[in-house]
N, C-alpha and C positions, 0 to 999 in steps of 0.2 A: 535450311539449317534449323535445328531444333532450338526454340526460344528458351532462354534461361531466366529463372526467377531466383534472386539472391535475397536472403533474409539476414540482416545483421542483428545478432543478439538472440540467444537461446532462452528467451523469456516466455512468460505466460502468453503475451500477445503473439509471439512468434509461433507457439504451438497452435494457437487458434487460426493464425493466418494460413499456415501450410495445410491445415485440414480444410478450411473454408475455400481456399483457392482451387483445390481439387474439385470440390462440390460445385464451384462456379464454372468448371469446365477447362481449367488450365491443363494442357497436355504436355507442356515442356518440362525441362529439368527444374528441380527445386533443391537449393542448397542452403543450409542454415549454418552460420558461423557463430560459435559461442565461446566466450572466454573460460567459462567453467568446464569441468570435465563430465558434467551430467546432462542428460536430456532435460528439457524444460520441466520444472517441478512447481508445485504449489508452495508459496512462501508463508501464508498464514500459519501452517502447522509448525513452522520452525521455532516459534517462541512458546509452543504449547506441547502437542502430542509428540512431535519429533524430538524436541529437547528432552522430554521425559522418557524417551526410549520406547514409546508405544508404537512407533512406526519406523520402518526402514526407509532408505532413500527410494527404493523401488515403490514403496507404498505411496509416496507423495508425488511420483511422476504424474504429469497431466495425462499423458498417453504412453503406453509401453512401446518398446522398440519394434515389436511385431506389427503394430498398427502403422508406424512410420514406414516400415518396409512395404506394407500393402499399398500405402499412398505413394511409394517410390520417392521418399524424401531422404536426402542425404545430409547427414550432420558432420560438420568438421568442428570438433570440440577442442578446448584448450588452446585456442588460437584467437588473436586479437586483430580486428580490422583497424588500421591506423589512418586510412585515407579513403575518401570517396572521390573518384575522378569522374565528374559528371560529363565532362566534354567528351571523354573516350568511353564512357559507360563502363567503368572498371572500379573495382575496389582493390586496395593494397593491404596485404597482411603484414604482421610484425616480422616475418622472415624475408620480406621484400617481394614475395611472389604476388602476382596480380590475377584477378578473376574477372571475366567480363560478365555483364548482365544485360538483359533486355528490360527487365522490371526489377526494381529494388524496393524492399520493405525495411524501414528502419524501426527496429523494435528493441532499442538499447536500454529501455527501462530507466532505473535510477540507482543511485549509490548512497551510502550513508554519509552524513555530514560528520567530519572528524574534528576533534578538539586539538588545537595547537597549544599545548600546555607543557610546562616543565614536568618531566617524568611521564609524559604521555606515551612513551614507547616502552615502558616497563612491562615485563611479562605479567600476565594476569589481568590486563586491561583489554577488554573485548568490545567489538561492535557486532551487531546482529543483522545480517543481510543474506548470508549464503549457508549452504550445507556445511562447508568447511568452518565457517564461523561457529556454528553450533557445536561441531565436534571439538573445537578448541575449548569452548565454554564447558562442555561436559567433563573434560579432563580436570577442571578446576572446581567441580561441585563436590563438596563433602559435607555430610550432616554436621551441624554444630558450628561450621565456619561462617564467617561474615561476608555477606554479599552487599556491595554498594551499587545502586542503580543511579546513574546520572541522567536525569530527564524524566519528567512526570507526564509524558504523553502516553498514547496507547501501547506502544512497544515496551516502554519502561514498565508500565503497570502489568502488562501480560507477563513480562519476564519476572517481575516481583512475585506474582502469583505462582509461577512455575518453580522458581528457586525455593520458595517457601515449602513446596511439596517435597523438595529434596531434603528438607530438614535444616535449611540454612537460616541464619539470622539476617534479615533483609532490611536495608535502609534505602529509601528513595529520596533523592535530592532534586528539587525543582527550582530553577532560577526564578520563575514567576511567582506571584503572590498566591497562586492556587494551581492545582493540577489541571491539565487540559485547558489552560487559559485561552489558547488561540482557537480552540475548536468547539468549546462547549460552554453552556451557561453555568453560572455559579452553582445552581442547584445540582447539576450533574457532577461538578467538581467536588462538592461537599459530600455527595453520595459515595463516590469512589474513595475519597479520603476516609470516610467512615468505615466502609467494608474492609478496606485494607488494614486499617488499625484494628478492626474486630478480628482479623485473621492473624494479627501479631506483627504486622509490618510497621516499621517506623517511617513516618512521613514528615519531611522537613521542606517547607517552601521558603522562597526568598533566599536560597542558598546558591552562591556562585562558586563553583570549584575553580580554584586558581592554580593548583599544582597537585602532583602525586609524589609520594615518597615510597621508597622500597628498600629491601635488604637483599643483597646478592642478586640484584637485577630483577627482583620480583616485587610487585606492589604490596604495600602493607597499610597504606593509609591515603585518604584524600584530604587535602587542605582547602578550606574555603576562604574567600576574600575577607570574611569577618573574623578569621582566626580560628574558627571551629574546626575540629579534627574528627574524621570518621575512619575507624580502623576497617581494613578490608583485606580479605584473602582473594576476593574476586571482584572486579569492577566491570559493569556492563554500561556502555554509553549509548543512549538513545536520544539524540537531540535533532532528529529530522533527517530528511533525505534530499538529494539534489538530482534533478533530471540529467540524464546523460545526453547532452545536446551538442557536445564539442565537434563530433564528426560532421554532423549536419551543418553546423555553423561554419566550420572551415571549408565546407564544400559550397558555401554561398547560399544556403537555404536560410530563410528568415526564421529567427528565433526570438521569442519573447516569453520568458517563463515557460519554456517548452518549444518544441518545433511547431511552427504554425501550420495547421492543416485546415481544410474546409470540412464541411459536414459529411463528405465522402471519404475522409482520411487522406486526401490528396495534398501534396505540397505544391509549391509553385512550379516544380518540375513535373511534367506529365508522366514521366517514367518512374517517379519516386513517391511512395506512400510512407506513412508512419503511423504507428499505433501504440497505445499503452501509456505508461507513466511519463514517457518523454515528450508527449504531445500537448499542445494547447489548441483546443478545438471549440467551435461554436456549438451552443446547445439551444435549439429552438424552444424547448419547453421552458428553460430558465431565462431565455432571452439575454444571454451573455456568453462571453468566452471564458473558458476555465481549463485548468489542468487538474486531472484527477489521478489519485494514487489508489487504485482499487482493482480487484479482480474483475468485477462486473464491467468496468470501463475497458479493461484489456480485452475481454471476451467480445463485447459488442462492437467496439471500434475495429477490432481485427476483421470482423465480418465485412465491414464497409471497405476496409483496405483490400481485402481479397477480391471483392467485386470490382473495385477500381482497377486492380491489376489486370482483370479480364475485360476491361473496357466497359464495365457496367456502372450504374449508380445506385448505391444502397445507402440511404441517409442514416446517419447515426444521430439519434436524438432520444436518448434514454434518460430515465429518472436516476440520478446518482443514488447509490445506496452502499452502505458499509456495515461492518460488524466487528465486535470484539468479544472474546470469551475470557472471563476471569472468574476463577472459583466456580460457583454455581450460577453465575450471572452471564446471561447473553444479552449484550447490548446490540440492538439493530437500529441503524440510522438511515433515514430516507430524506432526501432533499439536501439543500445547502442552507445553513442557518445564518450566513453572513448578512448583516443589515437588519437583524430582528430588532423589534422595539417592544415586544411583549412576549411573555411566557405564560402558557396555561398548563397547569399540572393536573394530570389524571391519576388518581391514587395518592399515596403518601410517600414522598421521596426521603423523608426524614427517619422513617422506621421501615423495617422489612426490605425486600429486594425486588419489588415489582411496581412499576409506575411508568407513565409516559410524560415527556415534556414536549409540548407543542410550541413551535416557534412561529411567531406572527410578524408580519410587516404591514403596517397600515391596515390592520384587520384581516389580512389574507394569510392563510397557512402557507409557510414556505419550507418547513422541515419538521421532523419529529425524531426524538430519541426514545426508543422503546426498550425498557429494561424488563426482560422476561415477560414481554407482552407481544407474542407473535401475531395475534389476531389484529391488533391495532396496526402493527407494522405492515402486514399484508394489505389491510384496508387502505391505509394512507398511500402506500405505493401504487395501488390500483387507481386511487382517486387522481393522483398526479399524472399517471400514464394516460388516463382517459380524459384528463382536464375537467374533472368534475368539481363543482363548487361545494365547499364544506360549510355546514352550519356551525359557526364558532361556538354558539351558546350551548351546544350539546357535548363538546369535547370533554369537559371535566365531569360530566354526569355519568357515574359508573353504572347507572341503571340503563343507559343508552348503549345498545350494541354498536360496535365499530361500523358495521355495515349501514347503520342508520345515521351516520354523520353527514351524509350527502344532503345538500340543500337543493341544488338544481344544476343542470348542465350549462356550460358556458355558451 
């Protein structure tokens, strides 16, 4: 009997799993179940080039339909998996039908965190996660109208930059005392506040939205807990995402801020792997467990999951890295900055738009935020991957080339 590999979620991780599993030698059936009506696509362009109309849906597909045909991968889209029956090795769909599997890959990704506020269901209030979300937002974008962004994280700031290009008047409301408070140093927060204000964006921190009001079912204003009012023709909420772990949890798999997997993307069930935003995995380089929301994580972990499906072991231990594009600024982040106790600045973050923030813990480099500094980003990423020791005294010296930051090997 031909073995069957089932993938839940038509996500970026899923696209990489089905490609990699064929390369690993899987000769059985492969079926992907996805809730959306589209083949797996790149999500980063949604808040930028796709929103601006510079790319079509087909342009952001990770792979086109012809390649999936060559790989003999079958997609069943617009359907939701509601249950994983591990005892009988079956999944149950929302119409009650069941599909058997020999190997199962959970690539369910994540979803937006929604606000439970009075008026939160008014027309014109949007979240950004899918192609259809963007298409709804595009219908509400008109030059001269007012856009209100709730949340001063990367998604909110990217949306602000894009909506400004539509000619809208944009205000960003952030609950915390500064932008990017949970993920970046004050120096980077201040930088992004500055460039957005230079571009004509209103930035308001310490603002808690308590309700929305509207006319004829459409939003017209956001009300904050301090009584301040912000008029809005369009609202975009970006207050974080949640991993889609419910299916795994209900199936008895261990979950703790993501589906727990080992360094080979394996769950406690030998026939079930998981990859992408929904997983919590160990990282040997960082010596900790973590859940990452990033394209590189989905790509690399999927390769380990594919190997595991085929009975092989491919360790996933990559250096985390991320990026954000806003206006003429490309921010590239390498490493995880949690626990930093010192910041070294290379360049000037108070003027211009090019510098590096190096994050240290007990004198050791743990992360870097590179603003329009691709050479420093590539150098630090390589140092982490090869576990090279960096001479901290050289980091701020602009006359020292990034390749010369190295002190010695571990």
